[in-house]
N, C-alpha and C positions, 0 to 999 in steps of 0.2 A: 703273667703279671695279672690275670683276670681277678685275683685274690682282692683287689681293691673295689671291684664291681658291687658285690653283693651288698655294700652298705648304702645302696640309693636309697633316699628317703621316699620318694614317690615311685615305687616300680610300676613300669607299664611294659607291655608286651613289645618286645623288639623283634625286628627281624633278624635273621642270622646275619646280613650284610650290617646292618646298623650295629649289632653286638660286636662283630668283627672289626668294625671302624673304631668303636671305643677301645677295643683291647689294642688295635694297632696305634692308637692316639698315644697309649702309655708306652707301647714298645718304641715309638718314634720319639719318645720325649716331647710330645706336644706338636710335632710338625703334622699339622692337619692335611695338608696337601698330599704328604706322603702315606698317611694313615687312609685317606680315601683311595689312593691307588691301590694299596695293598689290600683293601676290603673289596675291590672291583668296582668302584664308583668311576665312571668316565666324566670328564668335564670339570666343572667347578665344585670346589669342596665347600663354598659358602653355603650352598643349599643343604649340605648335609649338616653341618654346623649349626645352621639355622633350626633345622628339624629336631636337633638333638640337643638344644641349648641347655634344657634343664639338667639333662644326664651329663653333659660336659661340664657343667658347673659344679655339680656333685662330685664327679670324678676330680675335678681340680681341687676341691677341698679335702679331698680324701689323701689325694697326693701330698698335698702340703701338710697334713695331719702324720703321714707316714715318714715324712722328712723332718718333722720336729725334732725328733731325738737327736739326728745329725746336727741341726743348728744349735741346739742346747750343747753338745759337746764342744762344737767349733767356738762357740762362746767362751766355754771353759778354758779351752786350749788357748785362745787368744790372751784370756785374763791371767793364767798361771805360766805363760811362756816368759822365760828369761831372754831368749833369743828374738831378734828382730824377725817379724813375719811379714813377707811380701804382701802387699795390699792389704793389710790388717784392717784399715779401716773400712774398706768396701766389703769385705768378708764380716766384720761386726756389723754393719749396716744391713747387709742381707740376711743375716742369721736373726737379728732383732726384728727386722721386718716379717720374717717367715713367722717368727714366734708369735708376734703381735696378730697376726692374720688368723692362726690357729686358736687364738686366746689363752695362750699361755702367760704372757705378760701384758701389761697395760690394758687389761680388759676393763673397758668402762662400763660397767651395768648398774643400773638404778634400781634397786629393790624397793617396791612401794607397798607396804602392808597397812592397810587401813581398816580398823574395825568400827563398824557401825553397830552403835547400841543406842537404843531408844527412838530411833526414826526421825519424827519431824521435831524440830526445834521452834516453838512459838516465841515471838518477840511481844513485849508489852504494848498496849496502845500508844499511839503518839499523842501527846499532850497539844492541845492547840497552842499557837504562838500568838500573843497580843501584842500588837503594834501601835504605839501610841504615835499620833499624828495630828498636826494642827489644821484645822479647818480654814481654808483661804478662799475669799471670793475673788472672782475674776470678772473684769469689764472688758467688754469689746470695744475696740477702738480701731477702726479701720480695717485692715486684713490681720492684725495680729491681736492676740489676747494679752493684756497685761495685768499685773496683779495690782489691786488697790493700795495705795500707801507706800509703793515702791517706786524709787525713781529710776527711770531708764533713759539716762543721758544721751546715749548714742542715737535712741530712737527718736528722742525729740529733736536733737541736732540734725538728724537726717531730715525730718519733716520740716524744719525751719529752712534747711538749705534748698529743699525742693520748692518751697512757697516763693522763696527769693528768686529762684531762676526762672520761675513761670511768670513772675512780674515785670 
């Protein structure tokens, strides 16, 4: 089953033990503990998985890709069957999931092609905005400024109340 391994995207020099672990991982159908024991590793298989993380992920993708035709035929079998199929929903879901993961169906890709021609786009000068406003004079009375000619009954009432209270 080592025919799956040559498609590693970033090949690096693996030791014989590491290569044997990857081969055993395929033979044991993903049982990392058993694969580590077959490759001659003693103790925890977690360190081996951690060290070979990228290779294991590539191997997983390859295993899924190799089983994609089987999933496609299972979908067809379920679709064309006139007889009841035990656990058809589970098989259908598993086949669809596998095909989705290898990119056969439901591939969500966004292709953005943008042609730039001309370089910089210059905007015209902004025209000044003229705002018309009335000029108003203010008089200072005590602590606050009041506008001349305008009545401020609340300020006046408050001032009158204060005068009455102090008297």
